C-alpha positions as CSV (number, residue, x, y, z in Angstrom):
1,R,91.7,-74.3,62.7
2,G,93.1,-70.8,62.7
3,R,96.7,-71.3,61.6
4,Q,95.9,-74.0,59.1
5,F,93.1,-71.9,57.6
6,L,95.4,-68.9,57.4
7,E,98.0,-70.9,55.5
8,G,95.3,-72.1,53.1
9,A,93.7,-68.7,52.6
10,M,97.1,-67.1,51.9
11,A,98.1,-70.0,49.5
12,A,94.8,-69.6,47.6
13,S,95.2,-65.8,47.5
14,A,98.7,-66.2,46.0
15,L,97.6,-68.7,43.4
16,V,94.8,-66.5,42.2
17,A,96.9,-63.3,42.3
18,L,99.6,-64.9,40.2
19,A,97.2,-66.6,37.8
20,D,97.5,-63.7,35.4
21,G,101.3,-63.7,35.7
22,D,101.8,-61.0,38.4
23,A,100.5,-60.2,41.8
24,S,99.3,-56.6,41.8
25,L,99.6,-54.1,44.7
26,E,95.8,-54.0,44.9
27,E,95.6,-57.8,45.3
28,G,98.1,-57.6,48.2
29,A,96.1,-54.8,49.8
30,E,93.0,-56.9,49.5
31,V,94.7,-59.7,51.4
32,G,95.6,-57.2,54.2
33,R,92.0,-56.0,54.2
34,L,90.6,-59.5,54.4
35,M,92.9,-60.2,57.4
36,R,91.2,-57.3,59.2
37,V,87.6,-58.0,58.4
38,L,87.1,-61.8,58.3
39,D,86.5,-63.3,61.8
40,V,88.4,-66.5,61.0
41,L,91.5,-64.4,60.0
42,R,91.1,-61.4,62.3
43,D,92.3,-63.5,65.3
44,Q,95.6,-64.1,63.5
45,N,98.4,-61.5,63.3
46,P,97.6,-59.4,60.2
47,G,101.3,-58.8,59.5
48,E,102.0,-62.5,59.7
49,G,99.1,-63.2,57.4
50,V,100.4,-60.8,54.8
51,E,104.0,-62.2,55.2
52,T,102.6,-65.7,54.6
53,Y,100.9,-64.5,51.4
54,L,104.1,-62.9,50.2
55,R,106.0,-66.1,51.0
56,Y,103.6,-68.0,48.8
57,I,104.0,-65.4,46.0
58,D,107.7,-65.7,46.2
59,K,107.7,-69.5,46.3
60,L,105.4,-69.7,43.2
61,R,107.4,-67.1,41.3
62,K,110.7,-68.9,42.0
63,N,109.3,-72.4,41.5
64,P,106.2,-72.6,39.4
65,S,106.2,-76.4,39.8
66,A,105.3,-75.9,43.5
67,T,101.7,-75.0,42.4
68,N,100.3,-78.5,43.3
69,E,102.1,-78.3,46.7
70,V,100.5,-74.9,47.3
71,R,97.1,-76.1,46.2
72,A,97.5,-79.0,48.8
73,Q,97.8,-76.3,51.5
74,V,94.4,-74.9,50.3
75,K,92.8,-78.3,50.5
76,A,94.2,-79.0,53.9
77,A,92.8,-75.7,55.1
78,A,89.3,-76.8,54.2
79,A,89.8,-80.2,55.8
80,G,86.4,-81.5,54.5
81,D,84.5,-78.5,56.0
82,E,82.1,-77.1,53.4
83,E,81.9,-73.7,55.1
84,A,85.6,-73.4,55.2
85,A,85.9,-74.4,51.5
86,A,83.2,-71.8,50.6
87,L,85.0,-69.1,52.5
88,L,88.3,-69.9,50.7
89,I,86.5,-69.6,47.4
90,V,85.0,-66.3,48.4
91,I,88.4,-65.0,49.4
92,C,89.7,-66.0,46.0
93,H,87.0,-64.0,44.3
94,A,87.8,-61.0,46.4
95,V,91.5,-61.2,45.5
96,S,90.7,-61.6,41.8
97,E,88.4,-58.6,41.8
98,A,90.8,-56.4,43.8
99,D,92.5,-54.7,40.8
100,G,89.2,-54.1,39.0
101,I,89.9,-56.7,36.3
102,V,88.9,-60.4,36.7
103,R,91.0,-62.3,34.1
104,D,90.1,-65.6,32.6
105,S,93.2,-67.1,34.1
106,E,92.1,-66.0,37.6
107,T,88.6,-67.5,37.0
108,E,90.2,-70.7,35.8
109,E,92.4,-70.9,39.0
110,I,89.3,-70.3,41.2
111,G,87.6,-73.1,39.3
112,R,90.5,-75.5,39.9
113,L,90.5,-74.7,43.6
114,A,86.7,-75.0,43.8
115,Q,87.0,-78.5,42.2
116,L,89.8,-79.4,44.5
117,L,87.6,-78.4,47.5
118,A,84.5,-80.1,46.0
119,I,82.4,-77.0,46.0
120,N,80.8,-75.1,43.2
121,S,82.0,-71.5,43.1
122,K,78.5,-70.1,42.7
123,D,77.3,-72.1,45.7
124,A,80.2,-71.0,47.8
125,V,79.4,-67.3,47.2
126,A,75.7,-68.0,48.0
127,M,76.7,-69.7,51.2
128,I,79.0,-67.0,52.5
129,A,77.4,-63.9,51.0
130,P,73.7,-64.7,50.4
131,Q,72.5,-61.1,50.4
132,Q,74.8,-60.4,47.4
133,T,73.3,-63.2,45.3
134,N,69.7,-62.0,45.9
135,A,70.4,-58.4,44.8
């Protein structure tokens, strides 16, 4: 599922990064960090992952009507796998928190993606990072 998950993760990251109108440098840096630390992404070429993210950013900036097409990439990446869906939502949260300000528009986009993936955002975080929810 490596390549398809990479596409979905980068699509989701771009959607969240642009939800407030612009993708910050910190959000882009977080995508690069996630490429290095997440097992499911680490096996992919980090440079290719960041390029994929930037391609989605460019696509959404040039053609905002492509949002549903990009969301479809996110849904395909989960492919009915609850753990993959949860990880995608956790990635979205990490990107939204990267610049230190989580805007309502980012939270709303994460909510739309969670609904699309049929997972509750809170449950996704608890599934992937249970130690953080107990602190």
